[in-house]
C-alpha positions in Angstrom: 6.3 -18.6 -5.9 4.3 -15.5 -7.4 0.4 -15.1 -5.6 -0.8 -14.4 -9.2 0.8 -18.0 -10.2 -1.1 -21.2 -11.1 0.9 -23.1 -8.6 -0.3 -20.7 -5.6 -3.9 -21.1 -7.1 -3.5 -24.8 -7.1 -1.9 -25.2 -3.9 -4.6 -22.9 -2.3 -7.6 -24.9 -3.7 -6.1 -28.2 -2.7 -4.8 -27.0 0.8 -8.6 -25.4 1.8 -10.0 -28.6 0.5 -9.0 -30.4 4.0 -7.7 -27.9 5.9 -10.9 -27.7 8.6 -10.4 -31.7 8.7 -7.5 -31.2 10.9 -9.2 -31.5 14.2 -7.5 -28.7 16.3 -6.4 -24.9 15.6 -2.8 -25.7 16.7 -2.6 -28.4 13.8 -3.9 -25.8 11.4 -1.5 -23.2 13.0 1.5 -25.8 11.9 0.2 -26.2 8.4 -0.5 -22.4 7.8 3.2 -22.2 9.6 5.0 -24.4 7.1 3.2 -22.6 4.3 4.2 -19.3 5.3 7.8 -20.5 5.6 7.8 -22.5 2.5 6.5 -19.2 0.7 9.1 -17.1 2.2 11.7 -19.9 1.2 10.8 -18.7 -2.8 11.4 -15.3 -2.2 14.6 -14.9 -0.6 17.2 -15.1 -2.9 20.5 -16.0 -1.1 22.2 -16.4 2.6 22.7 -12.6 3.1 19.0 -11.7 2.5 17.9 -14.4 5.2 20.5 -12.9 7.7 19.1 -9.8 7.2 15.4 -10.9 7.3 16.2 -12.6 10.5 17.8 -9.6 12.2 14.9 -7.5 11.1 12.4 -9.6 12.7 13.9 -10.8 15.8 14.8 -6.7 16.6 11.0 -5.8 16.0 10.2 -8.9 18.4 12.9 -7.8 21.0 11.9 -4.3 20.7 8.4 -4.7 21.1 8.6 -6.7 24.1 11.2 -4.3 25.8 8.5 -1.6 24.9 5.8 -3.9 26.5 7.8 -4.2 29.7 9.0 -0.6 30.1 7.3 2.1 28.0 10.6 4.1 27.1 10.2 6.7 24.6 13.5 6.9 23.7 13.5 3.2 23.0 10.6 3.9 20.2 12.5 6.8 18.7 15.8 5.0 18.3 14.5 1.8 17.0 12.1 3.7 14.4 15.3 5.8 13.0 17.4 3.0 12.8 14.7 0.6 10.9 13.9 3.7 8.4 17.3 4.1 7.8 18.0 0.6 7.2 15.2 0.4 5.0 16.1 3.6 3.2 19.4 2.2 2.2 18.5 -1.3 1.7 15.9 0.1 -1.2 18.6 2.4 -2.5 16.8 5.6 -2.5 17.8 8.2 -5.0 18.4 10.9 -2.6 20.2 8.6 0.2 22.5 7.6 -3.1 23.0 11.1 -3.7 24.0 11.9 -0.1 25.5 9.2 1.8 28.7 7.2 1.1 28.7 5.0 -2.1 30.0 2.2 0.2 27.1 1.6 1.9 25.2 0.4 -1.3 27.9 -1.6 -2.4 26.2 -5.1 -0.8 22.8 -4.2 -0.8 20.3 -6.9 0.3 17.0 -7.5 -1.7 14.2 -8.9 0.4 10.8 -9.4 -1.3 7.7 -8.1 1.2 10.1 -5.7 3.1 7.9 -2.5 2.5 4.8 -4.1 4.1 6.7 -5.9 6.8 8.0 -2.5 7.5 4.7 -1.2 8.4 3.6 -4.1 10.4 6.6 -3.6 12.2 6.3 0.1 12.9 2.6 -0.9 13.7 3.7 -3.2 16.3 6.4 -1.5 18.3 4.1 1.6 18.4 1.0 -0.3 19.5 3.4 -2.3 22.3 4.6 1.0 23.4 1.1 2.5 24.0 0.3 -0.8 25.9 -2.2 -2.1 23.0 -0.4 -5.3 22.4 -1.4 -8.5 24.4 -0.3 -12.1 23.7 2.8 -11.3 21.9 4.8 -14.5 21.4 7.4 -15.4 18.6 5.2 -18.2 17.5 2.5 -15.6 16.8 4.5 -12.6 15.7 6.6 -14.4 13.0 3.4 -15.9 11.2 1.9 -12.5 11.7 4.9 -11.0 9.7 5.2 -14.3 7.0 1.6 -14.6 6.7 1.6 -15.6 3.1 -1.9 -13.5 2.4 -0.4 -10.5 3.1 3.3 -10.8 2.9 3.9 -9.3 -0.7 1.5 -6.3 -1.0 -0.4 -6.1 1.6 -3.1 -5.5 2.9 -1.4 -4.3 5.9 -3.2 -5.9 9.2 -2.7 -5.0 12.8 -1.3 -7.9 15.2 -4.5 -7.2 17.0 -6.4 -7.8 14.1 -4.7 -10.8 13.1 -4.9 -12.5 16.3 -8.3 -12.5 16.5 -8.4 -15.0 13.2 -5.0 -16.6 14.1 -5.9 -17.6 17.7 -9.0 -19.7 16.6 -8.2 -20.7 12.8 -12.1 -21.6 13.0 -14.2 -21.4 9.8 -15.3 -18.1 9.0 -17.4 -19.0 6.0 -20.9 -20.1 7.0 -22.2 -22.7 4.5 -21.6 -23.6 0.8 -22.6 -20.2 -0.4 -20.2 -18.1 1.4 -17.4 -20.7 0.4 -18.5 -20.4 -3.0 -18.1 -16.8 -3.3 -14.8 -16.9 -1.8 -13.7 -19.3 -4.7 -15.2 -16.8 -6.9 -13.6 -13.8 -5.9 -10.2 -15.8 -6.1 -10.7 -16.5 -9.5 -12.2 -13.1 -10.4 -8.8 -11.8 -9.1 -7.3 -14.2 -11.6 -9.5 -12.8 -14.4 -8.4 -9.2 -13.7 -4.7 -9.6 -13.3 -4.4 -12.0 -16.4 -6.7 -10.8 -18.6 -7.9 -7.0 -17.8 -4.9 -5.8 -16.1 -2.8 -7.4 -19.0 -4.6 -5.9 -21.5 -4.2 -2.5 -20.3 -0.7 -2.9 -19.9 -0.5 -3.9 -23.3 -2.2 -0.7 -24.6 0.1 1.1 -22.1 3.3 -0.4 -23.4 2.2 0.3 -27.0 1.4 4.1 -26.3 4.4 4.4 -24.3 6.7 2.8 -27.3 5.3 5.1 -29.8 5.8 8.4 -27.8 9.5 7.2 -26.9 10.1 6.1 -30.5 12.4 8.2 -32.7 9.7 8.0 -35.8 7.7 11.4 -36.0 3.9 11.3 -35.1 1.0 13.2 -36.1 -0.6 15.6 -33.8 -3.5 13.4 -33.4 -1.4 10.6 -33.1 0.4 11.9 -30.3 -2.3 13.1 -28.5 -4.3 9.4 -29.1 -1.2 7.8 -27.6 -0.4 10.2 -24.5 -4.6 9.5 -23.8 -3.9 5.8 -24.0 -0.8 6.2 -21.7 -2.7 8.8 -19.6 -5.7 6.6 -18.7 -4.8 3.1 -19.4 -1.9 2.8 -16.8 -4.1 3.7 -13.6 -6.4 1.3 -15.1 -3.5 -1.3 -15.1 -2.7 -1.0 -11.6 -6.4 -0.9 -10.1 -7.2 -4.1 -11.9 -3.5 -5.7 -11.2 -3.9 -4.6 -7.6 -7.4 -5.0 -6.8 -6.9 -8.4 -8.5 -4.4 -9.4 -6.1 -6.3 -8.3 -2.9 -9.3 -10.4 -4.4 -7.2 -13.6 -4.6 -5.3 -13.0 -1.2 -8.5 -11.6 0.8 -10.7 -14.9 -0.6 -8.1 -17.4 -0.2 -7.4 -16.3 3.7 -11.1 -16.4 4.2 -11.0 -20.1 3.1 -8.4 -20.5 5.9 -10.4 -19.1 8.7 -8.1 -15.7 8.3 -10.0 -12.5 7.9 -8.5 -9.8 6.0 -9.1 -6.1 5.7 -10.5 -4.9 2.7 -8.5 -2.7 0.6 -10.4 -1.3 -2.2 -13.6 0.8 -2.2 -14.4 2.0 -5.6 -11.6 4.7 -5.5 -12.3 6.0 -8.7 -15.2 7.5 -7.4 -13.8 9.6 -4.6 -14.7 13.2 -4.9 -11.0 14.7 -3.7 -7.6 13.1 -2.7 -8.3 12.7 0.7 -11.6 10.8 0.1 -9.7 9.1 -2.6 -7.1 7.8 0.0 -9.7 6.2 2.2 -10.8 4.4 -1.1 -7.4 3.1 -2.7 -5.2 0.7 -0.9 -7.6 1.5 2.1 -5.1 -0.1 4.7 -2.2 1.9 3.7 -4.6 5.1 4.0 -5.5 4.3 7.6 -2.0 3.4 8.6 -0.7 6.5 7.3 -3.5 8.4 9.2 -3.1 6.8 12.0 0.9 6.5 12.4 2.2 9.7 10.4 -0.8 12.1 10.1 -2.6 11.8 13.6 1.0 12.2 15.6 2.1 15.0 13.5 -1.3 16.6 14.1 -1.4 16.2 17.8 2.1 17.2 18.1 0.8 20.7 16.8 -2.1 20.8 18.5 -0.3 20.5 21.7 1.8 23.2 20.7 0.0 25.8 18.9 -3.8 24.5 19.6 -5.2 27.7 18.3 -3.4 26.9 14.7 -3.8 23.4 14.7 -6.7 23.5 12.5 -5.4 25.6 9.9 -2.2 24.0 9.9 -3.7 20.4 9.4 -3.0 20.7 5.3 0.3 20.8 6.1 -0.1 17.4 8.0 -2.0 15.6 5.0 0.7 17.0 2.7 3.9 15.6 4.3 2.1 12.4 5.1 1.1 11.7 1.5 4.1 12.9 0.3 6.1 10.3 2.3 3.6 7.9 1.3 4.3 8.6 -2.4 7.9 8.3 -2.1 7.7 4.9 -0.1 6.3 3.5 -3.5 10.0 3.6 -4.9 13.5 4.7 -4.8 13.7 6.9 -7.6 13.0 10.4 -8.6 9.9 9.8 -10.2 8.4 8.5 -7.0 9.4 12.0 -5.6 7.1 13.6 -7.8 4.4 11.1 -7.3 4.4 11.8 -3.8 4.7 15.5 -4.4 1.3 15.3 -6.3 -0.4 13.5 -4.0 0.6 15.6 -0.9 -0.4 18.7 -2.9 -3.6 17.0 -3.7 -4.5 16.1 -0.3 -3.4 19.6 1.2 -5.5 21.5 -1.6 -8.5 19.2 -0.4 -8.2 20.4 2.8 -7.6 23.8 1.9 -10.7 23.8 0.0 -12.6 22.6 3.1 -11.3 25.3 5.4 -12.2 27.7 3.0 -15.7 26.7 2.6 -16.3 26.6 6.6 -15.0 29.7 6.6 -17.0 31.3 4.0 -20.4 29.5 4.6 -20.2 27.7 7.8 -20.4 23.8 8.5 -24.0 24.2 6.8 -22.8 25.7 4.0 -20.0 23.0 3.5 -22.7 19.9 4.2 -25.0 21.6 1.4 -21.9 21.8 -0.8 -21.4 18.2 -0.5 -24.9 16.8 -0.8 -25.1 18.8 -4.2 -25.2 16.0 -7.1 -23.9 18.2 -9.8 -20.9 19.5 -7.6 -20.1 15.8 -6.8 -20.3 14.9 -10.4 -17.7 17.4 -11.4 -15.4 16.8 -8.2 -15.4 13.2 -8.8 -14.6 13.7 -12.7 -11.7 16.2 -11.8 -10.4 13.8 -8.9 -10.3 11.2 -11.2 -8.2 12.9 -13.7 -5.8 14.3 -11.0 -5.3 10.9 -9.8 -4.1 9.9 -13.4 -1.8 12.8 -13.5 -0.4 11.6 -10.1 0.1 7.8 -11.6 1.6 9.5 -15.2 5.0 9.8 -12.8 4.5 6.0 -11.4 5.6 3.9 -14.4 9.1 5.1 -15.9 11.8 7.5 -14.8 11.2 11.2 -14.2 13.3 12.2 -17.3 11.5 10.1 -19.8 8.2 11.4 -18.5 8.9 14.5 -18.7 10.5 14.0 -22.4 7.1 12.4 -23.2 5.0 15.5 -21.9 7.3 17.6 -23.9 6.7 16.0 -27.0 3.0 16.0 -26.8 2.9 19.6 -25.6 5.3 20.4 -28.4 2.9 19.0 -31.0 -0.1 20.7 -29.7 1.2 24.1 -29.8 
């Protein structure tokens, strides 16, 4: 079942209407657990996928319990290496297909939502290793991983945050007005996806088809089509993804589950670091906590005097990995490369301003309304450039760029 489908919305409305009529949190948990399992069943295509999903879930729980009892670093590192390697093979990443034996990819299993379950799994075992996990039971763990409101595309929620709501499952919307706002948010999400995002995608498809067709285009038509392609796909992604988040966050609140917010006016960010704290915020915070910070701390412990100047390198690696996580083909490598370069450049520029004018000069620079407007406009166009490589293969994207540039010269 698709989260954005009529069936999903109808089930949400019907179940939320009597959910809190159930007299105890245990009964509410039971109903949500049945819903989680039923939702997962619509996404798992065959027996092999069920076996793979079961192995993934069982391994995460057992390793987390083991790390709770005995905080062994080698267990954590080994499990993470195996987990990420299996993910790379299952997703058939282009670089892995090029480097590894073809026999590994003959019987690939498709599991919807695996990318986000991977994030939650890594989060869980790392936090268990660090002693941050309490009350880890099979019941809580499975409903955390299979939570229908975050299974397919996030938001990425920590186990500790999920447990705060799950343990009580009490109404978190006080009075009719907040409940009405939650329903409104769900329907706004539906409109974003089915109307606004669909219209943006239709414009993008028209422009893309025109630029990849064999028929010749005039210079002005070619530029117009490219601008449509350049601006409307980022708009499509934003309205589609933010609409999905409106639906699941608003829907979850009707069942007493608080999900983290995932967007904060991302196209008003002044640089790429700021952008990744506004766009897909839970992913940005995950990357900060579980990729950037460990790398930076490792550098700081070994070369403390160089840590600040090498922070840009940590930013680059973290966002490069974020980019290639989005997809398995080479165009996502370019997407990751551009995002990595963007955040690294932002950090290097900040270091330059501090070195040139000090912290006071940096604050003056950040407080300037004129500079902010220019920075926001420039960053928005850079974001559009990174997303240019998102929807289609690398060769086709380069072909489109070559065609437009040739006609402009």
